[in-house]
N, C-alpha and C positions, 0 to 999 in steps of 0.2 A: 067809508069803513076805516076807523081809526088805524094809523099806523103802529104797528108794534115795535118797530125798529127804527132809528133813525141815523143810526152811524155804522160803518162798515171796516173793514179792515183790508187797508189796499198797501200793496209793495212796490207798484211801480204805475207813473202815469206818461205813457209816450205820445208825443207830439209828430204831426207831421209823418204819420203811419200811411202805406200808400198799398200795404199785404193783407190788412184784415177788413177787405170788404171795398166797395166803391169809391173813388173819389179819394181825397185828403182826410184822415181820419185821426181823432184822439183814441188811444187805446187805454183803457182803465183795467187795470190787472188786480183782481183781487186773491186774497191770500185764502189758500185751503184748495185740495184736490183729494178726492178719493181713490183716485189711480196712483200707479206708483211705476209709470212707464219707464222702460232702460235708458231711451234716448230723449228722454224730457230736457228741454233748452230753459225751462224755467223752473229747478229743482227747488228755489226760495221760494215757490209758490206753495208747495207739496203741504205743509205743516199749516192748519189754522192758526196758528199765534205768530206773534212776533219773534225775530230771531236776529241774534248777532251772526253776520258774516264775518270769514275773516279771510283775506288776501295775502297770504304768507309770504309772497314774494314782494309785497310793499313792508312787511313789518321791518324795524332798525332795533328792536328790541332794546328799545328806550325805557322800558318797564313803566308809563305812565299808564297803562290801562290797569297794573294790578296797584297803582298808586291810588288811582279814584274810584277804586271797584270798592262799593258799600257791602259786597260779600264775596270776597277773595274764595280764590280755594284752599281747603283745611291742609293740605300738603305741601311741599316745597319745589314739585315739578311746575314747570313753565305751561302747565295746561291752560292758563287765562289766555295767553298769547296766541294759543292754538284755536281758540273759542268752544273749548269743549268744558267749562267748567260747569259743572252739575249745580252749582248754587246759583248760578246766575239768574236775577231776576227782571232781566231787559229793560233796565232803566236806561240805558244809551249814554249812560257816563263815559263810558271808554270809547264810544264813539266820536263824540265831543272832543274827547282829552287827545285821540290819536294824531299825533303831527304829521303822519305818513298817507293817513286815508287808508291804512290798514284795515280798519274796520268799518262795517257798514250795519246798519239797523234795516231790516228787512220786515217792513209791515208797520203802518200808522194809520191811526184812527182817524176817519174824515165822516162826518156829519152828510146829509143830504146836500145842504145848501153851500157847505164849502167845496163838496166836489162838484156841483153845478157849477159853481164861480169859477172853478178848474175849466170845465167843459166848455162853457161859455166865451171864456177867453178867445177859442179858436173859431168863433162860428163865423167869422167870414172867410174863412178858408175852406169850411162845409157848403157856403152857400156859393163860391164860387167855381167849386170842383164837384159838387154832387155828393159832397163826403158827410161825414157825422161821426157818431162816436160808437166805438165797440167796444164791449165788457167782455174780457178774458181774463185768464187766471195762469196757474190755479184754474179754479170749476168756480165760474161765477154764482152757480145755482147752490154751493154749499152756503152762500149766505141771501137766502131767498126773499125774505122781507125787504131788506136794503136793496138788494138788485131791483126788485119791483118799484119800491119807491121812489128809484133813480131813473126808471124807464119811464113811470108817471110823469115825474117832471120833464123829461124830455120832450116827452109827447106834447106837453102843455108850453112848451117853446118851441115847437116845429122842428126837431131836430132828429135826423134819420138815424135809426137805432140798430145795432148788431150786434149778437148773442155767440159768442164763441166756446160751444159746451162738447165737453166729452159724452154727454148723454144719459152717465150716469147717474140719477138723481130721482126723488119723488117724482112719478108723472103729474101729480096734481102742480105742484111747481113749475115744470117744465110748461104743462100747458094753460097756468095762470099768467104767464109772461107771454104768450104767443101772442094777444091781441096789443101789446105793447113794442113788440117787437118786427121791426121791418124785414130784417134778414134775419137768420140763422146759419152761421158757420158748424157743422154739426161732424165731428169726430167720427169716423170710420177706420179702425186702425185693423181689426181683423175680422173674417168672416167665421172663423173657425174658434169654438169657446174654447177649446185646451190651449192653445196658441196665444188667445187673447188672456186667458189666467197665468200662464207662464210669463209673459212680458208686461204684464199692466197690472197683476195682481187682483184682478177682478173679472169676472164673469161678461161675456159681453152680452148676452141675453135678454136683461133688463134696457141696456144701449140700444138694441136694434128694435126693441119692441117699442121704447119710447119715441124712436124715430117714426115706427110705422105709425102711432098715433099722432104725432104732430104733423106728419104730412098729410093728415084729411083735415086738418083744421087750418092749417097754415100754406100759403102759396110760394113762399121764395127760402128755399132751404139751398145750400150750398152744402155738398158734404167732402170733407178733407180729408185725404187717405195719404197717410206718410208712406213713401217708397223706401224700404230699408232692405238692401241687397241681402240674400240670403236669408231673410226673416219672415218679409210678407209680399216679396216682389213677383213671386211665380203665376205663372199664367191660369193656373186654376183657382189660385186666390180672388185674382182680380176679375175675372170672369164670373164668380159666385158675387162678387161687391157689384156688377154691372148689372146681373140678373137682379139681385135684391133693390138696385136705383131705381130700375124701370118700373118698378112694383111700388112705389111710393109716391104719390100724386104731388107732393109738393116739391119734390128735387128739383132744382132747375138746373144745375153745375156740376159738376165734379172736379176738385182740384187735386192734382198730384203732385205733393209736398215733397221733393228731394230730400234725404236724410242729409244732416250733416252733424257735426260735432261740436256747435256753439256750446252747449252745454257741459263740458269735460271740465273747465274750470270752475263752472257753477256749483258742480258736483261734490270738488273737493272744498268749497268755501262753507259749503253746510256740511261737511262731514260725511259725504256717501262717496262710496266708490262708483265709477263707470264702467260700464260690463261690456261696452260695444266700441272699444278705443280702436281695434283692427278691423272694423266694418267699413269699408269705403262708401262713398256715395255713389248714386249710381249715375250711369254717363247719359247723356242727352239722347242718345240713338235707341237707350234703353226704356226712357222715358217716354218718348213718341210711339214706341212698339204698344206700351200700355195705355197709352192715350188712345189709339186706335181700336183697342178692346172696348171701352167705351163710346166712342164715336160711332161704332158699327152698330150699337145698339139704340142711336139716335140722339143718345145726351151729349150735351156741351161738356167739354174736356179740356182741361188748362193745365200745364206744368208749371214749376216755378213757385217761389213763395219761399 
């Protein structure tokens, strides 16, 4: 079958990752996500388009961004330096000109060959550690043709592959990459639809339906549950998640991920407000209590990440 798409939009490539699957891994972050999670730690991956990020604390008000901009703001307010110029064409001229590194470009187009060259640079570490490449985001299945093309090349090179997905996608796209993916890292944020809708902007019904379908054809799925105190960490929610997990044949383990606030500064850079600033992270004792809920049903459960 001929490939219909040979390039994708990437906003980060993280090397030597040890939290996105087994071994030492290279994690490739693809732009675009259908969810708007309140606690997202990669909000620069939400938009499916390239965008300019502004680190206001680094700005020295030198005016270079305005000087080189081919489409400056129409008014005299200094909106360009704050990153909210509505005429921006995301050319990156201001990023290159900024002397203090206050401006960053989130999103660059890479074709399959160039991305594979980046991935293959770390092959020695994969071989020695049992690692590989993980595709994350954003949501990698927002770019299904590109993702499939890269997975095919990884398979041809014998590289272990993992896909970190929120599961909100067309089922045919998810099942289409299943034969090419060694491991799925599958997010289960809430079991109750109303709460999932409130905190992510999307229903969880297609997510759970897709997980059930995937579990029938794939035998290596790790579900990942963010543990957010006062939001989704009650025993009832976790009991329901545990009951669901044991009903899906392909689920091999459960990762309980403690909530953290690493995304706060990033939200500001993309011009969004962060709504969970006052929420603390879970205690180690609480994580162990929740872990036992899953272990009691015979599931392998881990904490951390």
